[in-house]
C-alpha positions as CSV (number, residue, x, y, z in Angstrom):
1,M,1.8,18.3,-37.7
2,G,-0.9,19.7,-35.6
3,R,-2.4,18.6,-32.4
4,A,-4.7,15.7,-32.3
5,P,-8.3,16.6,-31.9
6,V,-9.7,16.2,-28.4
7,Q,-12.0,13.2,-28.2
8,T,-15.2,13.7,-26.3
9,G,-17.0,11.1,-24.3
10,S,-20.3,12.9,-24.7
11,V,-21.8,16.1,-26.0
12,N,-21.0,17.7,-22.7
13,G,-17.2,17.4,-23.0
14,P,-14.2,15.1,-22.7
15,D,-14.5,11.8,-20.9
16,L,-12.7,12.2,-17.6
17,A,-12.8,8.5,-16.6
18,P,-9.3,7.7,-17.7
19,A,-7.9,10.7,-15.8
20,I,-9.8,9.7,-12.6
21,D,-8.5,6.2,-13.0
22,G,-5.0,7.6,-13.3
23,V,-5.4,9.6,-10.1
24,R,-6.9,6.6,-8.2
25,L,-4.1,4.3,-9.3
26,T,-1.4,6.9,-8.7
27,L,-2.5,7.5,-5.2
28,H,-2.7,3.8,-4.5
29,V,0.8,3.2,-5.9
30,L,2.2,6.2,-4.0
31,A,0.7,4.9,-0.7
32,A,2.1,1.5,-1.4
33,T,5.5,3.0,-2.0
34,V,5.5,4.7,1.4
35,W,4.0,1.7,3.2
36,V,6.1,-1.1,1.7
37,G,9.2,0.9,0.7
38,G,9.3,2.7,4.0
39,Q,9.4,-0.6,5.9
40,F,12.4,-1.7,4.0
41,T,14.1,1.7,4.2
42,V,13.7,1.9,7.9
43,A,15.0,-1.7,8.3
44,G,18.0,-1.0,6.1
45,L,18.9,2.1,8.2
46,L,18.4,0.4,11.5
47,G,22.0,-0.5,12.0
48,T,23.1,3.1,11.5
49,V,20.3,4.4,13.6
50,R,21.2,2.2,16.5
51,K,24.7,3.9,16.6
52,L,23.0,7.2,17.2
53,G,21.9,6.2,20.7
54,P,19.6,3.8,22.5
55,E,16.5,5.9,21.9
56,A,17.2,6.6,18.2
57,P,15.4,3.4,16.9
58,R,12.2,4.2,18.8
59,R,12.3,7.8,17.7
60,V,12.8,6.9,14.1
61,A,10.0,4.3,14.3
62,L,7.6,6.9,15.8
63,A,8.6,9.4,13.0
64,F,7.9,6.7,10.4
65,G,4.6,5.9,12.0
66,R,3.5,9.5,11.3
67,I,3.7,8.8,7.5
68,Q,3.2,5.0,7.6
69,W,-0.4,5.0,9.0
70,P,-1.8,7.7,6.7
71,A,-0.3,5.8,3.8
72,Y,-2.0,2.6,5.0
73,A,-5.3,4.5,5.3
74,L,-4.8,5.8,1.8
75,L,-4.1,2.3,0.6
76,V,-7.3,0.9,2.1
77,A,-9.4,3.8,0.8
78,T,-8.0,3.6,-2.7
79,G,-8.2,-0.2,-2.6
80,I,-11.9,0.1,-1.9
81,W,-12.2,2.7,-4.7
82,N,-10.3,0.3,-7.0
83,V,-12.8,-2.5,-6.2
84,L,-15.7,-0.3,-6.7
85,A,-14.3,0.9,-10.1
86,V,-14.0,-2.7,-11.3
87,R,-17.0,-4.8,-12.0
88,V,-16.1,-7.5,-9.6
89,G,-19.2,-9.5,-10.4
90,N,-18.0,-9.9,-14.0
91,A,-14.5,-10.9,-12.9
92,S,-13.3,-14.5,-13.1
93,A,-13.4,-16.7,-10.0
94,T,-9.6,-16.8,-10.0
95,W,-9.4,-13.0,-10.0
96,Q,-11.9,-12.8,-7.2
97,A,-9.9,-15.3,-5.2
98,V,-6.7,-13.3,-5.7
99,L,-8.7,-10.2,-4.5
100,W,-9.8,-11.9,-1.3
101,A,-6.2,-13.1,-0.7
102,K,-5.0,-9.6,-1.2
103,I,-7.6,-8.2,1.3
104,A,-6.5,-10.8,3.8
105,V,-2.8,-10.0,3.6
106,V,-3.5,-6.3,3.7
107,V,-5.3,-6.8,7.0
108,L,-2.4,-9.1,8.2
109,A,0.1,-6.4,7.2
110,G,-1.7,-3.7,9.2
111,L,-2.1,-6.0,12.2
112,G,1.5,-7.0,12.0
113,A,2.7,-3.4,11.9
114,F,0.4,-2.5,14.7
115,L,1.6,-5.3,16.9
116,H,5.3,-4.5,15.9
117,Q,4.8,-1.0,17.2
118,R,3.5,-2.2,20.5
119,A,6.0,-5.1,21.0
120,R,8.5,-4.7,23.9
121,S,10.6,-7.8,23.4
122,K,13.2,-8.4,20.8
123,V,11.3,-11.5,19.7
124,G,8.0,-9.6,19.4
125,L,9.7,-6.8,17.4
126,A,11.3,-9.3,15.1
127,L,8.2,-11.6,14.7
128,W,5.7,-8.8,14.1
129,G,8.0,-6.8,11.9
130,A,8.5,-9.9,9.7
131,V,4.8,-10.5,9.5
132,A,4.2,-6.9,8.5
133,S,6.9,-6.9,5.9
134,L,6.1,-10.2,4.4
135,A,2.4,-9.6,4.3
136,S,3.1,-6.1,2.7
137,V,5.2,-7.6,0.0
138,A,2.5,-10.3,-0.6
139,A,-0.1,-7.6,-0.9
140,L,2.1,-5.7,-3.4
141,A,2.6,-8.9,-5.5
142,L,-1.1,-9.7,-5.5
143,G,-2.0,-6.2,-6.5
144,V,0.3,-6.5,-9.5
145,L,-1.5,-9.7,-10.4
146,L,-4.9,-8.0,-10.1
147,A,-3.8,-5.1,-12.2
148,G,-2.9,-7.5,-15.0
């Protein structure tokens, strides 16, 4: 049993499009893991963090923000890359509607997280944190639908 022959996409060498697609999708999923998973991880640890002192929740939130926002930027960048890689004009009207819904909830998730970080009241923290988390989960679910 030998190795399978390398298929070439042209006379110039192998077709790298599948590898590039894999990199693009991996970066997008990795960023979503940090953005969405991080929100739930921080929320799950909040009770324990509060026991560490009155400043601990704010310090943990600031630390999370240092990885949260680069992940969000990577999500937006790879999301744009995803849309450019797909022939959206050839997609069904339903697929395009789901794409626009995803774009809307991604913007809402970012806005909710931004306002959550700036909230000073318990109500504001809870409200904007819930908006950010729910919109993030909605974006994740819509992304899964778009991927097929």
